[in-house]
Each structure stands twice: as structure tokens, then as C-alpha cells.
C-alpha positions as CSV (number, residue, x, y, z in Angstrom):
1,M,-7.1,11.3,-10.8
2,K,-5.3,7.9,-10.3
3,H,-6.2,5.9,-8.5
4,V,-3.5,3.5,-6.8
5,F,-3.1,0.2,-4.5
6,I,-0.8,1.0,-1.5
7,D,1.3,-1.9,-1.0
8,T,2.7,-1.9,2.5
9,N,6.7,-1.1,2.3
10,V,5.7,2.0,1.3
11,L,3.3,2.4,4.5
12,L,6.5,1.2,6.3
13,D,8.7,3.3,4.5
14,A,6.6,7.3,5.5
15,L,6.4,5.3,9.2
16,K,10.8,4.7,9.1
17,D,13.1,8.2,8.4
18,T,15.5,5.1,8.1
19,R,14.0,3.2,5.2
20,P,15.4,4.0,1.9
21,M,12.6,5.2,0.6
22,H,11.1,7.3,3.1
23,R,11.2,10.7,1.6
24,E,8.7,8.9,-1.5
25,G,6.2,6.8,1.4
26,K,5.9,10.5,2.7
27,R,5.7,12.4,-1.0
28,I,2.2,9.7,-1.9
29,L,1.0,9.7,1.3
30,S,1.3,13.4,1.0
31,L,-0.3,13.4,-2.7
32,A,-3.6,11.3,-0.6
33,S,-4.1,13.9,2.0
34,Q,-4.8,16.4,-0.4
35,G,-6.7,14.4,-2.4
36,I,-4.5,14.4,-5.2
37,I,-4.3,10.8,-5.9
38,K,-7.1,8.1,-4.4
39,G,-5.3,5.8,-2.6
40,T,-6.5,2.5,-1.5
41,V,-5.0,0.3,1.3
42,S,-6.0,-3.6,2.3
43,T,-6.8,-4.0,5.9
44,Q,-3.9,-6.3,5.8
45,S,-1.9,-3.7,4.7
46,I,-2.4,-2.0,8.0
47,V,-2.2,-5.3,10.7
48,D,1.0,-5.7,9.4
49,V,1.6,-2.3,9.7
50,A,0.9,-2.9,13.4
51,F,2.7,-5.2,13.7
52,I,5.5,-3.7,13.1
53,Y,5.2,-0.6,14.4
54,T,3.9,-1.9,18.2
55,K,6.3,-5.3,18.0
56,G,8.6,-4.2,21.4
57,H,7.5,-1.2,21.2
58,K,3.6,-1.8,23.7
59,E,4.3,2.3,24.5
60,R,3.5,3.2,20.4
61,M,-0.1,1.8,21.1
62,E,-1.0,4.8,21.3
63,E,0.2,6.5,18.3
64,L,-1.0,2.9,17.0
65,K,-4.6,4.1,17.8
66,A,-3.9,7.5,15.8
67,L,-2.2,6.7,12.7
68,V,-5.1,4.1,12.0
69,R,-7.8,6.5,12.1
70,Y,-5.0,9.0,9.8
71,Y,-4.9,5.7,7.6
72,D,-8.2,5.2,7.2
73,S,-9.2,9.8,6.1
74,I,-6.5,9.7,3.7
75,F,-7.7,6.2,2.1
76,T,-9.8,4.0,1.2
77,I,-9.4,0.5,3.0
78,A,-10.2,-2.6,1.2
79,D,-10.6,-6.1,2.0
80,A,-9.4,-9.4,0.8
81,T,-13.0,-10.7,-0.2
82,R,-13.4,-13.8,-0.7
83,H,-13.9,-13.4,-4.6
84,C,-10.2,-11.5,-3.7
85,L,-9.0,-15.0,-2.5
86,M,-10.4,-17.2,-5.6
87,M,-8.7,-14.4,-8.3
88,A,-5.6,-15.0,-6.2
89,A,-5.3,-18.9,-6.6
90,S,-6.0,-19.0,-9.0
91,H,-3.5,-16.3,-10.7
92,Y,-0.4,-16.4,-8.0
93,Y,3.5,-17.9,-9.0
94,D,6.0,-16.6,-7.2
95,D,3.5,-14.7,-3.7
96,F,0.1,-15.7,-2.5
97,E,0.0,-12.5,-0.1
98,D,0.9,-9.9,-3.9
99,A,-1.2,-11.7,-5.7
100,V,-4.3,-11.2,-3.2
101,Q,-3.1,-7.4,-3.0
102,T,-2.7,-7.2,-6.9
103,S,-6.9,-8.9,-6.4
104,I,-7.6,-6.3,-3.4
105,A,-6.8,-3.5,-6.7
106,I,-8.1,-4.5,-9.6
107,D,-11.5,-5.2,-7.1
108,N,-10.7,-1.3,-6.6
109,C,-10.4,-0.3,-9.7
110,C,-6.5,1.5,-9.1
111,D,-4.7,2.2,-12.1
112,L,-1.7,0.7,-10.7
113,I,0.4,-0.7,-8.0
114,I,2.1,1.2,-5.7
115,S,5.4,-1.1,-4.0
116,G,9.0,-1.6,-2.8
117,D,9.5,-4.9,-3.8
118,K,11.1,-5.8,-5.9
119,G,10.2,-9.0,-6.6
120,F,6.6,-7.9,-6.2
121,D,4.6,-10.6,-8.1
122,G,3.0,-7.9,-10.7
123,T,2.0,-11.1,-13.6
124,F,-2.3,-9.8,-13.6
125,G,-4.0,-7.3,-12.8
126,P,-2.3,-2.8,-12.8
127,P,1.0,-2.0,-14.0
128,V,3.3,-2.4,-10.6
129,V,5.5,0.7,-10.2
130,S,8.6,1.6,-7.8
131,P,7.7,4.1,-5.2
132,D,10.8,6.7,-6.5
133,E,9.5,5.7,-9.8
134,F,6.4,6.6,-9.0
135,C,7.1,10.4,-7.6
136,R,9.3,10.7,-10.2
137,V,7.1,10.5,-13.1
138,F,4.0,11.5,-11.2
139,F,5.8,15.3,-10.2
140,E,7.5,15.7,-13.7
141,E,3.9,15.2,-15.1
């Protein structure tokens, strides 16, 4: 079973049908919910999704509570530990947040990182693949 780290933008893709990778985001979450892949997300990703999802939409607070419970049921939710921060600080080149996400993926023994961020700073750690590339390869296997 593939163990994948799922970046924030994939979670956002799954939520909004207007995003270009919506279908792929939904498919990735579906694979995790079915136990076909093991997914890990960071607490920071969930915080970022919550901020974006509810900003200007206070009526979404109840939906957000359900969404966080759903994420908890299908993913391992991992914190950025001190070790992760130090690893990120010593390895990042362009984007510290990407480096922290990568270090969390390393600490959780993920096989790869799924991110729609074309500039994801994947200079160390597991390979980074886009949601569409992951789905294309996964469903061809």
C-alpha cells in the first residue's frame, strides 16, 4: 500500500469543484477513505484549509467541524515537530513551508508527496508528484 503525504492544495482541490484538479483531489481522498492508500496530512494543512474554507463564510463552521472529523477518519494527521522544523531549516532552498511539509513526510515514512504546487520545493525527501500524475499512474497499475 502506498503511503502518501497530501499537500494542502490537494485538500482544497477536493473541496471546490471550480479548481482545476477537483476530480483528482476527490479521487485521492476516496482512495484514502477506502483504505487503498495510506494518507498523511499535516496539522498546518488542516489549519490552512479551515482558514480558506471559512474566510468570509461563518456559516461554514459546522461543515468545517465535520470536515476535520472526516480528515481524522481517513488520514494520519501529523504535527510539525521540533525535529521537522530543524530538518526543514537545514534543507530548504525556496520555500520553508514546503520544506516543513517534506520533513513531516519523511518523519512519517511517506513514499511520495502529492502536491499541485508546481514550484514545490522537493529538493530533499520523497518524490513529489502532481495529483493528476498520481491518479494517472495509480489507476494504470
